[in-house]
N, C-alpha and C positions, 0 to 999 in steps of 0.2 A: 687516530681519531676514535673516540668512543662516545656513544650517546647514553646519557644518564637518564634513567626512567625513575620517576617518583612512584613507589608502590602506594596503592590505596587499599585500606582495609575493607573487608566485606561490609562492615557496618557503615563506614563512610560512603562506600560506593552505593549502598542501598539508599542512604539519605539523599545523596546527590541525585540518584535515579528518580526518587519520588518527587523531590523538590523541583527537578527539571521538568517533569511532566506537568506539574501544576502551574509553574510561573515562567517557564522558558518561552522564547519567541517561537517560531513554528516549524513546520515540517518541510524539509527539502533535503535530500541527500541522495546522491547517486554519483556515478562516475568516479573520477579521481579526486576525492575530497580530503584524504588523509594528509597530514603535514609533510610527510616524505615517504615513510616505509609502509604505508597502508593505502593501496589503491582499491582494495575491495571494501565497499561500504554499502551494506544492505539498507534499503529504505526503511524508515521508521513506520510507514503506513502499512507495509506488507501487501500493497495492492499491485496486481498485474505482473510486475517483473521482479528482478532480484535487486539490482543496484540502480537501474534506470527508472527515472520518475515518469509516471503517466500524468495526465492532466487531472485525474480523479483525486478527490480528497476524501478522507474519512468523514462519514456523516456525523451530525451532531451527537455527542455522547458515546460514540463507538471508540473503544480502546483496542490498540494492537500492541502486543508484547512480543519481542523477538529475541532469539538467542542463536547466534551463528558462530561456527568454528571454521577457520580456513587455514590450510597448510600450504605454505609457499616455499618453493625450492629455488635457490639462487636469486634472491631479491635484495639482499644487502649490497651497499655500494662497495666496489673493489677497485683496485688500481693496477691489476695485472691482467693477463689474458688467459689465465688458467681455467676460469669457469666455463663450463659448457653443458649442453644437455646430457652428456654422457658422464660427466664428472661433477658430482654434487659437492659443493664446497660449503654451502650454508642452507639451513632450513629455519623457518619461523612458523610457530603455531600461534594464531591470533584468535581472540574472542571478541565479539560485538554484542553488547547488551543494548537493546533498543526499546523505546516506548513511543507511541504516537496516539493522539486523540483528536477527534473532530470537534470543532467549536461551533461552526455554522455549516450551512449547505455548501459553502464555497471556501472554507478556511480550516486548515488543521495545523497542528504543531507537533514537534517531536524532539527527542533527545537520544544521544548514543554515548555509550561509555566503552570505547575500544580498549582492549588489553593485549599485551604480549604475554602469553602463558609460558612459552619456552623458546629457546633458540639453540642451534647447533652450528658451530663453525669448525670445519675439518682442517682448513689450512690456517695455521697460526703464525706463518712467517710473512705472508704477503701483506702489503698495506691494504687496509680494509676498514669498513665501518661496522660496528656492532653495538648492541645494547648492553649497557653495564649491568642492568638488572631487569627482571621482569616486572610487570605492573601496568598501570594506566598510562597511555600515551597522549590522550587528549580528551576533551569533552566537546561534543558537537551538538549544536542546537540548530533547529531548522524550522521553517514555516513555508506553507504553500497557499497561494491564493488562486483560485480558479476564476479566470476572467470570462470564460465562455465554455459551454459544453452541455452535452446530454448523456444518455446512457451508452452511446457508441463512439463519441469523439469529443475532443475539447482542447483547450489551450489554457496554460497556467504559468504563473511566475513563482519561482522557488528561490528562497533566500536562506543562507546558512552561515554559521560562524564556527570556526575551529579554534579552541583554546588549548594551546600547547601545554602539556604536563611533563615534558622531558627537560631535565636540567642539562645545561651545556649542549644544547642541540645546535650543531653547526649550520643546519639548514634553516633555522629560525634566526640565529645570531643572538648576540648579547643585547638584551633590552628590546627584543622584537615583540610586536603587538599581535593580537589575533589576526587570523586570516578570514576574509569574508568572501562569499561566493554568491553570484547572482546568475540564475539560469532561466531560460524559457523552456517549457515542456509542452509537447503536443503529442497526441495519439489518436488512433482511429481503429475501429473494429470492422473487419470484413468477414462475416460468418464466424467461423471458429478461430480465425486469425486475429491477433492484435498487434499493432505496430506502434512503436513510440520512439521519440527522439528528444534529446536535450542538447542545448548549446548555451554556453555561458562564459563568464569571466571570473577568475580568481584574483582578488586584490590582496596583496601582502604588504606589510610594513616591516620589512626585515630590519633586525638590529645590526650592530657592528660585528665584524668577523671575530670569532673567538680565537685568541692567540694560541698558536700551537696546532691548530687544526688545518687540514688540507682543503676541505670543502668551503665554499662561500655560501652565505645565506641565499635562499631561492628568491627569485623575483616573481612578478605577476605572470599569470598563465591564461591561455584560452583552454576551455574544457568542452569536450564533445562526448556524446554517447548515443547509441541506438540499440533497439531491441525488437525482437519479433517473438511471438508465442503462438502456440497452437493448442487448443483445448481438446483433448481426446474424449472418447466416450467412457473413460474409466476414472473420471474425476481427477485427471492429471493434466497439467500443462507442461509442454516441452518449450523451454525458453532458451533463446540464443541472444547474446549481448556482445557489444563491442564498446569499450570506453577508452578515451585517449586524451592527452593534453599536449599543448605546444607552448613554448615560452613566448611571452608577449614582449620581451625585452632581452637585450644581449646580456651575456654573463661570461665571466672569465673562469667558470667552473672547469676544473681539470679532471673531475671524476670521469672514468671511462663509461659510466652509465650516462647516457644522453639525457638532457633535460626534457626531451620529448619522449612520450611513452604511448604505447597502444597495447591493449590486451583484449582477448576474446574469451567468452565463457559459453558453455553449453551445459544445460542441466534440466531438471524437472521439478515441478511443485505438485505434490500429491496431497489432496484434501482428505485427511484421515477421517475426519468427521466434519460436522458443520462449523466448529470453532477452530480446529487444529489442522495446520498444514505443515508438511515436511518438505524441505528443500534439500537437494543434493546435486552435485555436478563438478565440473572441472574446467580448467582453462589454461591458456598459455599466452606468452607475449607475442605480439605481432611485430613489434620493434623493440629492441633492447633499450629500455629507458629506466629511469630511477624508480625503484621499487616494483618493476615489472618482472615477475618470476619466469623461469623456464617452464615450470609447471605449477599449477595451483589446484587443490582439491578443497571443496567446501561442503558443508552440510549445516542445516539450521531448522529451527522451528518457529512458526508464527502462531500465537494464540490470540484470537480476536473475540471480543464480547461486547454486549451493549445493544441498544443505547442505554446509558445509565442516567442521562439528563437530556433535556431538550436544547435547542439552539440558544446560544447566549444572546442572540438578537431576536426579540419577539416579532412574530409575524401574525397578520390577521388570520384567524382560523375559520371565519364565517364567509360563506360565498352563496349568493342566491342561486337557487335552481331555476330552470327555465322550462315552461310548459307552453307549447304553441306560440313560441316567440316572445313570451312575456315572463318577467321575473315573478316568481311566486312569493307569497307572504312568508313562507318558510325559508330558512337558510340552512345550508349544510355545514356541519362542523367538520372542517377538513382535517382536523386531527384524528377523526374517526373514519370519515368517508371522503375520499378524494374525488371531486367531480372531474371526469375525463372529458366527455363530449356531450353535447345536446344537439341533435340534428333532426331535421324533418325528413320523413320518408313517405312513400306512397300510401303506407298503412297508418301514418300518424307519427308523432314525435317519438324519438328514442333517446333515452338518457343512459349514460354509462357511469358507473361508480367503481372505485377500487379501494380496498382496505388491506392493510397488513396488521390490523388490530385484532382480528379474530385468530386466536391461537388454539392449538390442539395439543393434547398429550402426545408424547412420543409414540409413533407407530399406532395411532388411535384416531378415531373420529369423535372423541369426547372433547368438547369445547371447554376452554379454560380462560381465565383472565377477564378482559374487558368486552367480551363478545356481546353481553346483554345490552350495553349502551350503544354499540354499533348497530345492532339489529333493531333497537328501538328507534334510532335515528333514521334507519331505512323505512321502518313501518309507517312513520308519519307521512311519507310521500305516497305510500300505497293507499292510505285511507281515503284519499280523494278520488280513487277509482283508477284502475289500470286494466289493460288487456292481458299482459303476460309479464312475469318476472323470470328472467333466466339467471340462475346461480352458477357461476363458473369457478371450479376449483383448479388451482395451479400449484405445482411443487417446484423445488430446485432439482438439480441433476444428481444429487447424492442418492445412490441406490439404483436398482434395475429399472429400466423403462416401464416394463409391464407392471411391476409392483407399484411404482409411482402413479401410474394411470388408475389402478384400482383404488389406491389410497385417496387420490383426489376426488374420485367419484363418491366414495364413502363419506368424505367430508362435505362435499356439496349436498349430498342427501341429508346429512345431519343438520345443515342450515335450513334446508327446505322443511324438514320435520319440525324444527323449532318454530319457524314462522307459522306453520299450520296449527301447531298445538298452542303456542303462546298467544297469537293474534287472530286465530280463527280464519285465516285466509283459505280459500278453496284450493285443495291440492292440485286440481287441474290447471290453476292459474300460475303455478310455479313449476319451472323445469330446472332440474339439476343436471349439470354436465361436468365431468371430470376430464381435464386435458393433460394431467400429469406434468411432465417436464417439457412438453412439445412446443410451448409458446413462451419462451423466456423474454423478459423485458430488460434484463440487465445481465452482466457477466457472471456466469455460474462459476468462474474461476477464482472468485474471492468471496469473503464472508458476507459483505454487505450487498453484493450482487445477488447472492443466493437468498439473502433475507428479503430483497425486493421481489424475487421470483416466487417465494412462498406467499401466495396472496389469494384473495377471493375477489372476483369482479362480478358486478351485477349489471344486467342489461334490462332496462325497464321500458316496456312499450305501453304508451298511454292509449 
């Protein structure tokens, strides 16, 4: 039995990659999603874990690009008992090219182009399966819809499709159609720990058995996965995962590799800088199943940037402010200033606003970008009179705690100075406080969480 792989040229792969990002259905992939010999499938969003989906989606206009290598020992199908953890009969080196993009606050999409770069089979006498050539094995597209959630927990549905690129693949069969996967994903955050789990169903439409092959086309499967991560003080996440599959129907498969499989991974994700993250780790099979290796090593990069566009579903950007229980004539442009709370206190009403629209040059308190519009929006609420404006500066966790604390204070001072000089407010009426990284509102372990944590908040006492 041999698996024939259709090579894809670099140019064609690039075109498929770009086209898939623009028009493909959406993001979901994790656990055992490969057609047969690829159980390691990094997520296209690059959020939270490695292969396990969290409920979080990429925010509108945020792109994630991923490149992962994985080296698997003894993962090919065989029909004798000679393979063991001390006798290596085969190795596979695989590559995953991933891209994901957020479309709305609750919806993202992604595409993956898995490749086999090389294989080695030491035993050439025993009945076994192997790839006839290196190249592309499938095209995977996915989408995720978040049904409920906040910055610390949530629930989502993930849908994906696998389009086989292997010729004469006995596990797909002659004339077999794509495989579709539906999963539920849930997660929660407890301090520095994050926990996630996926459960789903893989529906196949297998073709007829290919004459001369030993294996039969695979049937439907149940798929499961779970993950836990811990965010250290060194911009690094330690991640553990387990993913597994069970047959949903009987099969007369005679391959010694069981149709059930389970695998465990342990690795880390290091945020090199704001945009770039490095993954590395290893794993092993928990039960000997199809494509489950004795050992696996992996490494990868995720590069995330944006947002480059707003949500594809327009939302109202104006919201009335409230003073002493009544809506004011002025409205807040929430694309610039997000209204958090308005509450009555013993000393009068207090309003809170938040913005990620005030940007600073790297390692500097010099404001750049759209800051003038944001502060003009704020100033119109101050003209009616106020007792105190508190400017709070916050950073993400990249860098030393003491440094971030000083930087946030400098930036809060810069905003106060601008409001005094530009709008002639009394210096004593504005207080600047820097909190550094001590008050995160989102996960510092991924790009968009850090983006949310780099913020300015205003507390206005009337």
